[in-house]
C-alpha positions as CSV (number, residue, x, y, z in Angstrom):
1,M,-8.0,-26.4,22.5
2,S,-11.8,-25.3,21.9
3,S,-13.3,-24.2,24.7
4,D,-15.7,-27.1,24.5
5,G,-13.2,-29.4,24.9
6,G,-14.4,-31.7,21.6
7,G,-10.9,-32.7,20.0
8,N,-11.6,-32.6,17.0
9,G,-13.3,-29.2,16.6
10,G,-15.6,-30.0,13.8
11,A,-12.9,-31.1,11.6
12,G,-14.9,-34.0,10.4
13,G,-17.4,-31.8,8.7
14,G,-20.3,-32.6,10.8
15,G,-21.4,-29.0,10.7
16,G,-22.9,-26.8,13.4
17,G,-19.7,-26.9,15.5
18,D,-17.7,-24.0,16.7
19,A,-14.5,-23.1,14.7
20,P,-11.4,-24.7,16.3
21,D,-9.3,-22.5,18.4
22,T,-5.5,-23.6,17.3
23,G,-4.5,-20.1,18.0
24,K,-4.0,-19.5,14.2
25,S,-5.3,-16.6,12.2
26,F,-6.9,-18.5,9.9
27,D,-9.4,-20.0,12.2
28,S,-11.8,-17.6,11.6
29,L,-11.9,-18.8,7.6
30,Y,-13.8,-22.2,9.2
31,G,-16.9,-23.1,7.9
32,V,-16.7,-20.4,4.7
33,N,-18.1,-21.0,1.8
34,P,-15.0,-20.7,-0.9
35,Q,-17.3,-19.5,-3.6
36,M,-19.5,-16.9,-1.6
37,A,-16.4,-15.6,-0.3
38,L,-14.9,-14.8,-4.1
39,D,-18.0,-13.4,-5.0
40,I,-18.2,-11.0,-1.7
41,Q,-14.6,-10.3,-2.6
42,H,-15.3,-9.2,-6.4
43,D,-18.1,-6.7,-4.9
44,A,-16.0,-5.5,-2.3
45,M,-12.6,-5.4,-4.9
46,K,-14.9,-3.7,-7.4
47,D,-15.8,-0.6,-4.6
48,F,-12.1,-0.5,-3.5
49,K,-11.3,0.1,-7.3
50,K,-13.9,2.8,-7.5
51,R,-12.9,4.6,-4.4
52,V,-9.1,4.1,-6.0
53,D,-9.9,5.7,-9.1
54,N,-12.0,8.6,-7.4
55,L,-8.7,9.4,-5.3
56,L,-6.5,9.3,-8.4
57,I,-9.2,12.1,-10.3
58,E,-9.5,13.9,-7.3
59,L,-5.4,14.0,-6.8
60,G,-5.4,15.2,-10.0
61,R,-7.5,18.3,-9.9
62,S,-6.2,19.1,-6.4
63,E,-3.1,21.2,-5.9
64,A,-1.3,18.4,-4.3
65,S,-1.0,17.0,-8.1
66,P,2.6,16.0,-9.2
67,D,1.9,18.7,-12.1
68,K,0.8,21.5,-9.5
69,V,3.2,21.0,-6.5
70,G,6.5,22.1,-8.5
71,Q,4.5,25.3,-9.7
72,D,5.1,27.9,-6.8
73,R,8.2,27.7,-6.1
74,L,9.5,30.6,-3.8
75,A,12.6,32.3,-5.0
76,R,15.5,33.0,-3.4
77,A,15.5,36.6,-3.9
78,Q,12.1,36.8,-1.7
79,L,13.7,36.1,1.6
80,G,16.7,38.7,1.5
81,S,19.5,39.8,0.6
82,A,22.3,37.0,0.3
83,D,24.1,38.6,3.2
84,F,21.5,37.5,5.6
85,K,22.5,33.9,6.6
86,E,19.2,32.8,8.2
87,A,17.4,33.4,5.1
88,Q,19.9,31.4,2.9
89,F,19.4,28.8,5.6
90,L,15.5,29.2,5.6
91,Y,15.8,28.7,1.8
92,E,17.8,25.9,1.9
93,S,15.3,24.2,4.2
94,Y,12.5,25.3,2.4
95,A,13.7,23.9,-0.8
96,I,14.7,20.3,0.8
97,V,10.8,20.3,2.0
98,H,9.4,21.4,-1.5
99,D,11.5,18.9,-3.1
100,E,10.6,16.1,-0.8
101,L,6.5,17.4,-1.3
102,E,7.2,17.0,-4.5
103,N,8.5,13.5,-4.6
104,L,6.0,12.3,-2.2
105,S,3.1,13.5,-4.5
106,K,4.7,11.5,-7.3
107,A,5.5,8.4,-5.4
108,L,1.6,8.7,-3.7
109,S,0.0,8.9,-7.3
110,A,1.9,6.1,-8.7
111,Q,1.1,4.0,-5.8
112,I,-2.7,4.8,-6.0
113,E,-2.6,3.8,-9.5
114,G,-0.8,0.7,-8.9
115,V,-3.3,-0.5,-6.5
116,G,-6.4,0.5,-8.9
117,L,-4.3,-2.1,-11.5
118,A,-3.5,-4.5,-9.2
119,V,-7.3,-4.7,-7.8
120,H,-8.3,-5.2,-11.8
121,A,-5.8,-7.3,-12.6
122,S,-6.7,-9.7,-9.4
123,R,-10.3,-9.8,-10.6
124,V,-9.7,-11.2,-14.4
125,G,-6.2,-12.7,-13.4
126,F,-2.9,-11.2,-14.6
127,E,-3.0,-13.6,-17.7
128,N,-6.4,-12.1,-19.0
129,L,-4.9,-8.7,-18.7
130,D,-4.3,-6.5,-22.0
131,E,-0.5,-6.3,-22.9
132,D,-1.0,-2.3,-22.7
133,I,-2.3,-2.6,-19.1
134,K,0.7,-5.1,-18.4
135,A,3.0,-2.5,-19.7
136,R,1.2,0.0,-17.8
137,M,1.8,-2.0,-14.3
138,R,5.5,-1.9,-15.4
139,E,5.9,1.5,-15.4
140,V,4.3,2.2,-12.2
141,N,6.5,-0.2,-10.7
142,A,9.4,1.2,-11.9
143,E,8.1,4.4,-10.9
144,V,7.2,3.4,-7.5
145,D,10.6,1.8,-7.2
146,K,12.6,5.3,-8.4
147,H,11.1,7.0,-4.7
148,Y,11.9,3.9,-2.8
149,D,14.3,4.8,0.0
150,V,14.8,1.5,1.8
151,D,16.8,3.5,4.9
152,R,13.9,5.2,5.3
153,D,11.3,2.2,5.5
154,P,11.2,0.9,8.9
155,Y,9.9,-2.6,7.6
156,A,12.4,-3.5,5.5
157,R,14.9,-6.4,6.0
158,R,18.1,-5.3,7.8
159,Q,21.3,-7.9,6.8
160,D,21.9,-7.4,10.6
161,K,18.6,-7.7,11.9
162,P,15.1,-9.2,10.9
163,V,11.6,-7.0,10.1
164,A,10.4,-8.4,13.3
165,E,10.9,-10.8,16.1
166,I,9.6,-13.9,15.7
167,S,7.9,-15.9,18.5
168,E,8.2,-19.7,19.4
169,E,4.5,-20.3,18.3
170,E,5.5,-18.8,14.5
171,K,8.5,-20.8,14.3
172,G,6.6,-24.0,14.6
173,L,4.6,-22.8,11.2
């Protein structure tokens, strides 16, 4: 399957050969030094965690923070009298959108914090985490689960239908 016609594709460890092309996604890992890859991943994860932490700080200071989103709600009376049906419809629509934005802000904040905790856990190992960090991970997970709606998730498994069609090649894996 490699373009050079060689049958073993360097599998014997003879070095220097091209990666075998088996059509699998892991072909790009051929010849990678695992120790160096882990070191690079560690640095990339540290950088990613810094970015996630900065996002949390920025979100906390912004008008989109979970604490600030719900502060400036429009009162029904600001849209006109109760007889004005269109104003009532507008207010109800506004309230739904506002509630959904509050939920989105809370969910995003929890997810960002969860990613930061997961990056830290993957770096040091879950078994090496302090109990308070493990407890916080469970709290964040519960918060994210509270906002999760399977009916809105296009990737959720449905009983009557698979998430995605599986190709014949993938069935053999």
